[in-house]
PDBQT receptor file of N, H, CA, C and O in Angstrom, charges set to zero:
ATOM      1  N   MET A   1     -11.903   5.857  -5.214  1.00  0.00    +0.000 N 
ATOM      2  CA  MET A   1     -10.879   5.002  -4.641  1.00  0.00    +0.000 C 
ATOM      3  C   MET A   1     -11.368   4.533  -3.270  1.00  0.00    +0.000 C 
ATOM      4  O   MET A   1     -11.797   5.334  -2.440  1.00  0.00    +0.000 OA
ATOM      5  N   THR A   2     -11.295   3.235  -3.054  1.00  0.00    +0.000 N 
ATOM      6  H   THR A   2     -10.946   2.584  -3.728  1.00  0.00    +0.000 HD
ATOM      7  CA  THR A   2     -11.711   2.691  -1.765  1.00  0.00    +0.000 C 
ATOM      8  C   THR A   2     -10.641   2.977  -0.716  1.00  0.00    +0.000 C 
ATOM      9  O   THR A   2      -9.520   3.371  -1.038  1.00  0.00    +0.000 OA
ATOM     10  N   ALA A   3     -11.010   2.771   0.533  1.00  0.00    +0.000 N 
ATOM     11  H   ALA A   3     -11.920   2.450   0.795  1.00  0.00    +0.000 HD
ATOM     12  CA  ALA A   3     -10.067   3.003   1.634  1.00  0.00    +0.000 C 
ATOM     13  C   ALA A   3      -8.861   2.072   1.512  1.00  0.00    +0.000 C 
ATOM     14  O   ALA A   3      -7.727   2.488   1.748  1.00  0.00    +0.000 OA
ATOM     15  N   ASP A   4      -9.107   0.814   1.144  1.00  0.00    +0.000 N 
ATOM     16  H   ASP A   4     -10.029   0.476   0.953  1.00  0.00    +0.000 HD
ATOM     17  CA  ASP A   4      -8.008  -0.143   0.989  1.00  0.00    +0.000 C 
ATOM     18  C   ASP A   4      -7.061   0.270  -0.132  1.00  0.00    +0.000 C 
ATOM     19  O   ASP A   4      -5.844   0.129  -0.010  1.00  0.00    +0.000 OA
ATOM     20  N   GLU A   5      -7.627   0.781  -1.227  1.00  0.00    +0.000 N 
ATOM     21  H   GLU A   5      -8.615   0.895  -1.326  1.00  0.00    +0.000 HD
ATOM     22  CA  GLU A   5      -6.802   1.245  -2.339  1.00  0.00    +0.000 C 
ATOM     23  C   GLU A   5      -5.972   2.462  -1.917  1.00  0.00    +0.000 C 
ATOM     24  O   GLU A   5      -4.804   2.591  -2.284  1.00  0.00    +0.000 OA
ATOM     25  N   ARG A   6      -6.588   3.335  -1.154  1.00  0.00    +0.000 N 
ATOM     26  H   ARG A   6      -7.537   3.231  -0.856  1.00  0.00    +0.000 HD
ATOM     27  CA  ARG A   6      -5.881   4.532  -0.679  1.00  0.00    +0.000 C 
ATOM     28  C   ARG A   6      -4.717   4.146   0.222  1.00  0.00    +0.000 C 
ATOM     29  O   ARG A   6      -3.616   4.676   0.074  1.00  0.00    +0.000 OA
ATOM     30  N   VAL A   7      -4.949   3.233   1.148  1.00  0.00    +0.000 N 
ATOM     31  H   VAL A   7      -5.843   2.803   1.269  1.00  0.00    +0.000 HD
ATOM     32  CA  VAL A   7      -3.886   2.783   2.053  1.00  0.00    +0.000 C 
ATOM     33  C   VAL A   7      -2.779   2.100   1.248  1.00  0.00    +0.000 C 
ATOM     34  O   VAL A   7      -1.597   2.310   1.523  1.00  0.00    +0.000 OA
ATOM     35  N   SER A   8      -3.146   1.298   0.273  1.00  0.00    +0.000 N 
ATOM     36  H   SER A   8      -4.105   1.128   0.050  1.00  0.00    +0.000 HD
ATOM     37  CA  SER A   8      -2.162   0.630  -0.564  1.00  0.00    +0.000 C 
ATOM     38  C   SER A   8      -1.311   1.662  -1.305  1.00  0.00    +0.000 C 
ATOM     39  O   SER A   8      -0.091   1.520  -1.391  1.00  0.00    +0.000 OA
ATOM     40  N   SER A   9      -1.951   2.688  -1.832  1.00  0.00    +0.000 N 
ATOM     41  H   SER A   9      -2.942   2.803  -1.762  1.00  0.00    +0.000 HD
ATOM     42  CA  SER A   9      -1.244   3.766  -2.523  1.00  0.00    +0.000 C 
ATOM     43  C   SER A   9      -0.287   4.483  -1.574  1.00  0.00    +0.000 C 
ATOM     44  O   SER A   9       0.851   4.782  -1.937  1.00  0.00    +0.000 OA
ATOM     45  N   LEU A  10      -0.753   4.754  -0.363  1.00  0.00    +0.000 N 
ATOM     46  H   LEU A  10      -1.677   4.511  -0.067  1.00  0.00    +0.000 HD
ATOM     47  CA  LEU A  10       0.086   5.428   0.629  1.00  0.00    +0.000 C 
ATOM     48  C   LEU A  10       1.288   4.567   1.025  1.00  0.00    +0.000 C 
ATOM     49  O   LEU A  10       2.392   5.079   1.211  1.00  0.00    +0.000 OA
ATOM     50  N   LEU A  11       1.068   3.270   1.151  1.00  0.00    +0.000 N 
ATOM     51  H   LEU A  11       0.171   2.854   1.000  1.00  0.00    +0.000 HD
ATOM     52  CA  LEU A  11       2.171   2.366   1.500  1.00  0.00    +0.000 C 
ATOM     53  C   LEU A  11       3.220   2.345   0.391  1.00  0.00    +0.000 C 
ATOM     54  O   LEU A  11       4.419   2.282   0.663  1.00  0.00    +0.000 OA
ATOM     55  N   THR A  12       2.765   2.396  -0.850  1.00  0.00    +0.000 N 
ATOM     56  H   THR A  12       1.791   2.447  -1.071  1.00  0.00    +0.000 HD
ATOM     57  CA  THR A  12       3.686   2.434  -1.977  1.00  0.00    +0.000 C 
ATOM     58  C   THR A  12       4.502   3.719  -1.946  1.00  0.00    +0.000 C 
ATOM     59  O   THR A  12       5.715   3.689  -2.150  1.00  0.00    +0.000 OA
ATOM     60  N   LYS A  13       3.843   4.851  -1.692  1.00  0.00    +0.000 N 
ATOM     61  H   LYS A  13       2.857   4.876  -1.527  1.00  0.00    +0.000 HD
ATOM     62  CA  LYS A  13       4.543   6.134  -1.603  1.00  0.00    +0.000 C 
ATOM     63  C   LYS A  13       5.533   6.121  -0.439  1.00  0.00    +0.000 C 
ATOM     64  O   LYS A  13       6.652   6.620  -0.565  1.00  0.00    +0.000 OA
ATOM     65  N   HIS A  14       5.122   5.556   0.682  1.00  0.00    +0.000 N 
ATOM     66  H   HIS A  14       4.213   5.151   0.784  1.00  0.00    +0.000 HD
ATOM     67  CA  HIS A  14       5.969   5.477   1.872  1.00  0.00    +0.000 C 
ATOM     68  C   HIS A  14       7.245   4.700   1.551  1.00  0.00    +0.000 C 
ATOM     69  O   HIS A  14       8.342   5.116   1.924  1.00  0.00    +0.000 OA
ATOM     70  N   ALA A  15       7.097   3.571   0.857  1.00  0.00    +0.000 N 
ATOM     71  H   ALA A  15       6.206   3.233   0.554  1.00  0.00    +0.000 HD
ATOM     72  CA  ALA A  15       8.255   2.752   0.487  1.00  0.00    +0.000 C 
ATOM     73  C   ALA A  15       9.161   3.502  -0.497  1.00  0.00    +0.000 C 
ATOM     74  O   ALA A  15      10.386   3.418  -0.403  1.00  0.00    +0.000 OA
ATOM     75  N   ALA A  16       8.565   4.224  -1.428  1.00  0.00    +0.000 N 
ATOM     76  H   ALA A  16       7.571   4.292  -1.505  1.00  0.00    +0.000 HD
ATOM     77  CA  ALA A  16       9.350   4.986  -2.404  1.00  0.00    +0.000 C 
ATOM     78  C   ALA A  16      10.154   6.086  -1.712  1.00  0.00    +0.000 C 
ATOM     79  O   ALA A  16      11.307   6.334  -2.068  1.00  0.00    +0.000 OA
ATOM     80  N   ILE A  17       9.555   6.734  -0.740  1.00  0.00    +0.000 N 
ATOM     81  H   ILE A  17       8.618   6.533  -0.452  1.00  0.00    +0.000 HD
ATOM     82  CA  ILE A  17      10.265   7.773   0.000  1.00  0.00    +0.000 C 
ATOM     83  C   ILE A  17      11.397   7.157   0.809  1.00  0.00    +0.000 C 
ATOM     84  O   ILE A  17      12.486   7.725   0.887  1.00  0.00    +0.000 OA
ATOM     85  N   ASP A  18      11.150   6.012   1.405  1.00  0.00    +0.000 N 
ATOM     86  H   ASP A  18      10.265   5.551   1.342  1.00  0.00    +0.000 HD
ATOM     87  CA  ASP A  18      12.188   5.302   2.153  1.00  0.00    +0.000 C 
ATOM     88  C   ASP A  18      13.382   5.011   1.241  1.00  0.00    +0.000 C 
ATOM     89  O   ASP A  18      14.536   5.183   1.635  1.00  0.00    +0.000 OA
ATOM     90  N   HIS A  19      13.089   4.571   0.031  1.00  0.00    +0.000 N 
ATOM     91  H   HIS A  19      12.152   4.431  -0.289  1.00  0.00    +0.000 HD
ATOM     92  CA  HIS A  19      14.131   4.280  -0.950  1.00  0.00    +0.000 C 
ATOM     93  C   HIS A  19      14.892   5.559  -1.318  1.00  0.00    +0.000 C 
ATOM     94  O   HIS A  19      16.119   5.550  -1.414  1.00  0.00    +0.000 OA
ATOM     95  N   ALA A  20      14.166   6.647  -1.522  1.00  0.00    +0.000 N 
ATOM     96  H   ALA A  20      13.169   6.655  -1.445  1.00  0.00    +0.000 HD
ATOM     97  CA  ALA A  20      14.799   7.922  -1.868  1.00  0.00    +0.000 C 
ATOM     98  C   ALA A  20      15.722   8.402  -0.747  1.00  0.00    +0.000 C 
ATOM     99  O   ALA A  20      16.797   8.940  -1.010  1.00  0.00    +0.000 OA
ATOM    100  N   ILE A  21      15.299   8.205   0.500  1.00  0.00    +0.000 N 
ATOM    101  H   ILE A  21      14.425   7.768   0.714  1.00  0.00    +0.000 HD
ATOM    102  CA  ILE A  21      16.141   8.575   1.649  1.00  0.00    +0.000 C 
ATOM    103  C   ILE A  21      17.423   7.743   1.641  1.00  0.00    +0.000 C 
ATOM    104  O   ILE A  21      18.515   8.279   1.830  1.00  0.00    +0.000 OA
ATOM    105  N   ASP A  22      17.289   6.437   1.422  1.00  0.00    +0.000 N 
ATOM    106  H   ASP A  22      16.402   6.002   1.268  1.00  0.00    +0.000 HD
ATOM    107  CA  ASP A  22      18.461   5.559   1.371  1.00  0.00    +0.000 C 
ATOM    108  C   ASP A  22      19.418   5.986   0.258  1.00  0.00    +0.000 C 
ATOM    109  O   ASP A  22      20.632   6.025   0.455  1.00  0.00    +0.000 OA
ATOM    110  N   GLU A  23      18.859   6.306  -0.917  1.00  0.00    +0.000 N 
ATOM    111  H   GLU A  23      17.872   6.275  -1.077  1.00  0.00    +0.000 HD
ATOM    112  CA  GLU A  23      19.696   6.735  -2.035  1.00  0.00    +0.000 C 
ATOM    113  C   GLU A  23      20.430   8.039  -1.705  1.00  0.00    +0.000 C 
ATOM    114  O   GLU A  23      21.617   8.185  -1.996  1.00  0.00    +0.000 OA
ATOM    115  N   GLU A  24      19.722   8.964  -1.106  1.00  0.00    +0.000 N 
ATOM    116  H   GLU A  24      18.757   8.846  -0.869  1.00  0.00    +0.000 HD
ATOM    117  CA  GLU A  24      20.337  10.248  -0.758  1.00  0.00    +0.000 C 
ATOM    118  C   GLU A  24      21.467  10.042   0.257  1.00  0.00    +0.000 C 
ATOM    119  O   GLU A  24      22.511  10.689   0.167  1.00  0.00    +0.000 OA
ATOM    120  N   ASN A  25      21.257   9.148   1.212  1.00  0.00    +0.000 N 
ATOM    121  H   ASN A  25      20.410   8.623   1.285  1.00  0.00    +0.000 HD
ATOM    122  CA  ASN A  25      22.282   8.877   2.223  1.00  0.00    +0.000 C 
ATOM    123  C   ASN A  25      23.517   8.201   1.633  1.00  0.00    +0.000 C 
ATOM    124  O   ASN A  25      24.597   8.273   2.220  1.00  0.00    +0.000 OA
ATOM    125  N   GLN A  26      23.373   7.545   0.479  1.00  0.00    +0.000 N 
ATOM    126  H   GLN A  26      22.496   7.487   0.002  1.00  0.00    +0.000 HD
ATOM    127  CA  GLN A  26      24.495   6.862  -0.163  1.00  0.00    +0.000 C 
ATOM    128  C   GLN A  26      25.358   7.817  -0.981  1.00  0.00    +0.000 C 
ATOM    129  O   GLN A  26      26.474   7.463  -1.359  1.00  0.00    +0.000 OA
ATOM    130  N   ARG A  27      24.866   9.009  -1.258  1.00  0.00    +0.000 N 
ATOM    131  H   ARG A  27      23.959   9.297  -0.951  1.00  0.00    +0.000 HD
ATOM    132  CA  ARG A  27      25.625   9.985  -2.038  1.00  0.00    +0.000 C 
ATOM    133  C   ARG A  27      26.851  10.442  -1.238  1.00  0.00    +0.000 C 
ATOM    134  O   ARG A  27      26.836  10.434  -0.007  1.00  0.00    +0.000 OA
ATOM    135  N   PRO A  28      27.901  10.834  -1.943  1.00  0.00    +0.000 N 
ATOM    136  CA  PRO A  28      29.110  11.319  -1.239  1.00  0.00    +0.000 C 
ATOM    137  C   PRO A  28      28.816  12.503  -0.310  1.00  0.00    +0.000 C 
ATOM    138  O   PRO A  28      29.396  12.597   0.772  1.00  0.00    +0.000 OA
ATOM    139  N   HIS A  29      27.925  13.397  -0.721  1.00  0.00    +0.000 N 
ATOM    140  H   HIS A  29      27.454  13.320  -1.600  1.00  0.00    +0.000 HD
ATOM    141  CA  HIS A  29      27.567  14.553   0.102  1.00  0.00    +0.000 C 
ATOM    142  C   HIS A  29      26.044  14.648   0.157  1.00  0.00    +0.000 C 
ATOM    143  O   HIS A  29      25.443  15.411  -0.599  1.00  0.00    +0.000 OA
ATOM    144  N   PRO A  30      25.414  13.873   1.051  1.00  0.00    +0.000 N 
ATOM    145  CA  PRO A  30      23.948  13.880   1.126  1.00  0.00    +0.000 C 
ATOM    146  C   PRO A  30      23.401  15.277   1.414  1.00  0.00    +0.000 C 
ATOM    147  O   PRO A  30      23.997  16.051   2.164  1.00  0.00    +0.000 OA
ATOM    148  N   ASP A  31      22.282  15.575   0.817  1.00  0.00    +0.000 N 
ATOM    149  H   ASP A  31      21.799  14.946   0.209  1.00  0.00    +0.000 HD
ATOM    150  CA  ASP A  31      21.600  16.850   1.017  1.00  0.00    +0.000 C 
ATOM    151  C   ASP A  31      20.711  16.717   2.259  1.00  0.00    +0.000 C 
ATOM    152  O   ASP A  31      19.642  16.108   2.209  1.00  0.00    +0.000 OA
ATOM    153  N   ASP A  32      21.167  17.295   3.368  1.00  0.00    +0.000 N 
ATOM    154  H   ASP A  32      22.035  17.790   3.409  1.00  0.00    +0.000 HD
ATOM    155  CA  ASP A  32      20.436  17.170   4.632  1.00  0.00    +0.000 C 
ATOM    156  C   ASP A  32      19.036  17.763   4.554  1.00  0.00    +0.000 C 
ATOM    157  O   ASP A  32      18.102  17.223   5.145  1.00  0.00    +0.000 OA
ATOM    158  N   LEU A  33      18.884  18.857   3.837  1.00  0.00    +0.000 N 
ATOM    159  H   LEU A  33      19.643  19.295   3.356  1.00  0.00    +0.000 HD
ATOM    160  CA  LEU A  33      17.564  19.472   3.690  1.00  0.00    +0.000 C 
ATOM    161  C   LEU A  33      16.626  18.538   2.939  1.00  0.00    +0.000 C 
ATOM    162  O   LEU A  33      15.467  18.385   3.324  1.00  0.00    +0.000 OA
ATOM    163  N   ARG A  34      17.111  17.915   1.875  1.00  0.00    +0.000 N 
ATOM    164  H   ARG A  34      18.053  18.039   1.562  1.00  0.00    +0.000 HD
ATOM    165  CA  ARG A  34      16.292  16.967   1.092  1.00  0.00    +0.000 C 
ATOM    166  C   ARG A  34      15.885  15.792   1.981  1.00  0.00    +0.000 C 
ATOM    167  O   ARG A  34      14.730  15.368   1.961  1.00  0.00    +0.000 OA
ATOM    168  N   ILE A  35      16.817  15.274   2.749  1.00  0.00    +0.000 N 
ATOM    169  H   ILE A  35      17.756  15.618   2.765  1.00  0.00    +0.000 HD
ATOM    170  CA  ILE A  35      16.513  14.144   3.639  1.00  0.00    +0.000 C 
ATOM    171  C   ILE A  35      15.458  14.559   4.656  1.00  0.00    +0.000 C 
ATOM    172  O   ILE A  35      14.529  13.801   4.933  1.00  0.00    +0.000 OA
ATOM    173  N   HIS A  36      15.596  15.750   5.209  1.00  0.00    +0.000 N 
ATOM    174  H   HIS A  36      16.350  16.366   4.984  1.00  0.00    +0.000 HD
ATOM    175  CA  HIS A  36      14.630  16.249   6.185  1.00  0.00    +0.000 C 
ATOM    176  C   HIS A  36      13.229  16.354   5.557  1.00  0.00    +0.000 C 
ATOM    177  O   HIS A  36      12.240  15.954   6.170  1.00  0.00    +0.000 OA
ATOM    178  N   GLU A  37      13.157  16.890   4.344  1.00  0.00    +0.000 N 
ATOM    179  H   GLU A  37      13.961  17.215   3.846  1.00  0.00    +0.000 HD
ATOM    180  CA  GLU A  37      11.867  17.013   3.654  1.00  0.00    +0.000 C 
ATOM    181  C   GLU A  37      11.257  15.645   3.371  1.00  0.00    +0.000 C 
ATOM    182  O   GLU A  37      10.054  15.447   3.541  1.00  0.00    +0.000 OA
ATOM    183  N   LEU A  38      12.085  14.709   2.942  1.00  0.00    +0.000 N 
ATOM    184  H   LEU A  38      13.063  14.869   2.804  1.00  0.00    +0.000 HD
ATOM    185  CA  LEU A  38      11.594  13.355   2.669  1.00  0.00    +0.000 C 
ATOM    186  C   LEU A  38      11.071  12.699   3.942  1.00  0.00    +0.000 C 
ATOM    187  O   LEU A  38      10.023  12.053   3.928  1.00  0.00    +0.000 OA
ATOM    188  N   LYS A  39      11.792  12.865   5.026  1.00  0.00    +0.000 N 
ATOM    189  H   LYS A  39      12.643  13.390   5.038  1.00  0.00    +0.000 HD
ATOM    190  CA  LYS A  39      11.358  12.272   6.296  1.00  0.00    +0.000 C 
ATOM    191  C   LYS A  39      10.051  12.897   6.774  1.00  0.00    +0.000 C 
ATOM    192  O   LYS A  39       9.192  12.205   7.319  1.00  0.00    +0.000 OA
ATOM    193  N   ARG A  40       9.901  14.203   6.571  1.00  0.00    +0.000 N 
ATOM    194  H   ARG A  40      10.599  14.766   6.128  1.00  0.00    +0.000 HD
ATOM    195  CA  ARG A  40       8.659  14.882   6.951  1.00  0.00    +0.000 C 
ATOM    196  C   ARG A  40       7.483  14.330   6.137  1.00  0.00    +0.000 C 
ATOM    197  O   ARG A  40       6.413  14.073   6.688  1.00  0.00    +0.000 OA
ATOM    198  N   GLU A  41       7.682  14.149   4.835  1.00  0.00    +0.000 N 
ATOM    199  H   GLU A  41       8.552  14.358   4.388  1.00  0.00    +0.000 HD
ATOM    200  CA  GLU A  41       6.631  13.603   3.979  1.00  0.00    +0.000 C 
ATOM    201  C   GLU A  41       6.311  12.158   4.365  1.00  0.00    +0.000 C 
ATOM    202  O   GLU A  41       5.149  11.753   4.377  1.00  0.00    +0.000 OA
ATOM    203  N   LYS A  42       7.339  11.395   4.676  1.00  0.00    +0.000 N 
ATOM    204  H   LYS A  42       8.284  11.723   4.667  1.00  0.00    +0.000 HD
ATOM    205  CA  LYS A  42       7.149  10.000   5.098  1.00  0.00    +0.000 C 
ATOM    206  C   LYS A  42       6.309   9.938   6.379  1.00  0.00    +0.000 C 
ATOM    207  O   LYS A  42       5.431   9.084   6.508  1.00  0.00    +0.000 OA
ATOM    208  N   LEU A  43       6.578  10.836   7.313  1.00  0.00    +0.000 N 
ATOM    209  H   LEU A  43       7.291  11.529   7.208  1.00  0.00    +0.000 HD
ATOM    210  CA  LEU A  43       5.817  10.886   8.562  1.00  0.00    +0.000 C 
ATOM    211  C   LEU A  43       4.365  11.297   8.304  1.00  0.00    +0.000 C 
ATOM    212  O   LEU A  43       3.449  10.754   8.921  1.00  0.00    +0.000 OA
ATOM    213  N   ARG A  44       4.153  12.254   7.394  1.00  0.00    +0.000 N 
ATOM    214  H   ARG A  44       4.898  12.695   6.892  1.00  0.00    +0.000 HD
ATOM    215  CA  ARG A  44       2.801  12.680   7.046  1.00  0.00    +0.000 C 
ATOM    216  C   ARG A  44       2.002  11.512   6.474  1.00  0.00    +0.000 C 
ATOM    217  O   ARG A  44       0.830  11.330   6.804  1.00  0.00    +0.000 OA
ATOM    218  N   ILE A  45       2.646  10.726   5.615  1.00  0.00    +0.000 N 
ATOM    219  H   ILE A  45       3.598  10.875   5.347  1.00  0.00    +0.000 HD
ATOM    220  CA  ILE A  45       1.984   9.567   5.027  1.00  0.00    +0.000 C 
ATOM    221  C   ILE A  45       1.696   8.527   6.099  1.00  0.00    +0.000 C 
ATOM    222  O   ILE A  45       0.619   7.930   6.110  1.00  0.00    +0.000 OA
ATOM    223  N   LYS A  46       2.640   8.307   6.993  1.00  0.00    +0.000 N 
ATOM    224  H   LYS A  46       3.515   8.792   6.984  1.00  0.00    +0.000 HD
ATOM    225  CA  LYS A  46       2.446   7.341   8.083  1.00  0.00    +0.000 C 
ATOM    226  C   LYS A  46       1.238   7.743   8.940  1.00  0.00    +0.000 C 
ATOM    227  O   LYS A  46       0.424   6.900   9.315  1.00  0.00    +0.000 OA
ATOM    228  N   ASP A  47       1.135   9.037   9.241  1.00  0.00    +0.000 N 
ATOM    229  H   ASP A  47       1.796   9.722   8.936  1.00  0.00    +0.000 HD
ATOM    230  CA  ASP A  47       0.004   9.526  10.020  1.00  0.00    +0.000 C 
ATOM    231  C   ASP A  47      -1.314   9.323   9.274  1.00  0.00    +0.000 C 
ATOM    232  O   ASP A  47      -2.324   8.966   9.879  1.00  0.00    +0.000 OA
ATOM    233  N   GLU A  48      -1.302   9.552   7.959  1.00  0.00    +0.000 N 
ATOM    234  H   GLU A  48      -0.481   9.842   7.468  1.00  0.00    +0.000 HD
ATOM    235  CA  GLU A  48      -2.521   9.358   7.169  1.00  0.00    +0.000 C 
ATOM    236  C   GLU A  48      -2.923   7.880   7.152  1.00  0.00    +0.000 C 
ATOM    237  O   GLU A  48      -4.107   7.556   7.244  1.00  0.00    +0.000 OA
ATOM    238  N   ILE A  49      -1.940   6.991   7.034  1.00  0.00    +0.000 N 
ATOM    239  H   ILE A  49      -0.979   7.255   6.959  1.00  0.00    +0.000 HD
ATOM    240  CA  ILE A  49      -2.223   5.555   7.060  1.00  0.00    +0.000 C 
ATOM    241  C   ILE A  49      -2.827   5.191   8.412  1.00  0.00    +0.000 C 
ATOM    242  O   ILE A  49      -3.814   4.458   8.474  1.00  0.00    +0.000 OA
ATOM    243  N   ALA A  50      -2.243   5.697   9.487  1.00  0.00    +0.000 N 
ATOM    244  H   ALA A  50      -1.442   6.293   9.437  1.00  0.00    +0.000 HD
ATOM    245  CA  ALA A  50      -2.761   5.405  10.828  1.00  0.00    +0.000 C 
ATOM    246  C   ALA A  50      -4.187   5.906  10.973  1.00  0.00    +0.000 C 
ATOM    247  O   ALA A  50      -5.007   5.259  11.625  1.00  0.00    +0.000 OA
ATOM    248  N   GLY A  51      -4.492   7.046  10.378  1.00  0.00    +0.000 N 
ATOM    249  H   GLY A  51      -3.826   7.572   9.849  1.00  0.00    +0.000 HD
ATOM    250  CA  GLY A  51      -5.850   7.587  10.431  1.00  0.00    +0.000 C 
ATOM    251  C   GLY A  51      -6.837   6.682   9.724  1.00  0.00    +0.000 C 
ATOM    252  O   GLY A  51      -7.969   6.522  10.181  1.00  0.00    +0.000 OA
ATOM    253  N   HIS A  52      -6.421   6.084   8.606  1.00  0.00    +0.000 N 
ATOM    254  H   HIS A  52      -5.502   6.215   8.235  1.00  0.00    +0.000 HD
ATOM    255  CA  HIS A  52      -7.291   5.163   7.888  1.00  0.00    +0.000 C 
ATOM    256  C   HIS A  52      -7.495   3.886   8.690  1.00  0.00    +0.000 C 
ATOM    257  O   HIS A  52      -8.596   3.335   8.725  1.00  0.00    +0.000 OA
ATOM    258  N   ASP A  53      -6.423   3.415   9.338  1.00  0.00    +0.000 N 
ATOM    259  H   ASP A  53      -5.529   3.862   9.310  1.00  0.00    +0.000 HD
ATOM    260  CA  ASP A  53      -6.527   2.186  10.137  1.00  0.00    +0.000 C 
ATOM    261  C   ASP A  53      -7.470   2.360  11.322  1.00  0.00    +0.000 C 
ATOM    262  O   ASP A  53      -8.132   1.403  11.724  1.00  0.00    +0.000 OA
ATOM    263  N   SER A  54      -7.543   3.552  11.883  1.00  0.00    +0.000 N 
ATOM    264  H   SER A  54      -7.005   4.329  11.557  1.00  0.00    +0.000 HD
ATOM    265  CA  SER A  54      -8.406   3.774  13.043  1.00  0.00    +0.000 C 
ATOM    266  C   SER A  54      -9.878   3.823  12.659  1.00  0.00    +0.000 C 
ATOM    267  O   SER A  54     -10.748   3.672  13.516  1.00  0.00    +0.000 OA
ATOM    268  N   HIS A  55     -10.168   4.037  11.353  1.00  0.00    +0.000 N 
ATOM    269  H   HIS A  55      -9.462   4.160  10.656  1.00  0.00    +0.000 HD
ATOM    270  CA  HIS A  55     -11.552   4.094  10.894  1.00  0.00    +0.000 C 
ATOM    271  C   HIS A  55     -12.119   2.732  10.523  1.00  0.00    +0.000 C 
ATOM    272  O   HIS A  55     -13.310   2.609  10.237  1.00  0.00    +0.000 OA
ATOM    273  N   VAL A  56     -11.276   1.718  10.528  1.00  0.00    +0.000 N 
ATOM    274  H   VAL A  56     -10.308   1.818  10.761  1.00  0.00    +0.000 HD
ATOM    275  CA  VAL A  56     -11.711   0.371  10.117  1.00  0.00    +0.000 C 
ATOM    276  C   VAL A  56     -12.338  -0.357  11.257  1.00  0.00    +0.000 C 
ATOM    277  O   VAL A  56     -12.763  -1.502  11.099  1.00  0.00    +0.000 OA
TER     278      VAL A  56
């Protein structure tokens, strides 16, 4: 997988997590722990994307 493909994959995952967070927040009783875990994963992906951008 090339660097561009990896970044594209990460961006797709980032968007999917964003969507999952929005869906969880729309529930009558959102699961705060689930939201926290999703946000942590989203941040990890963001950091990985930034790491790839710095190597270009």
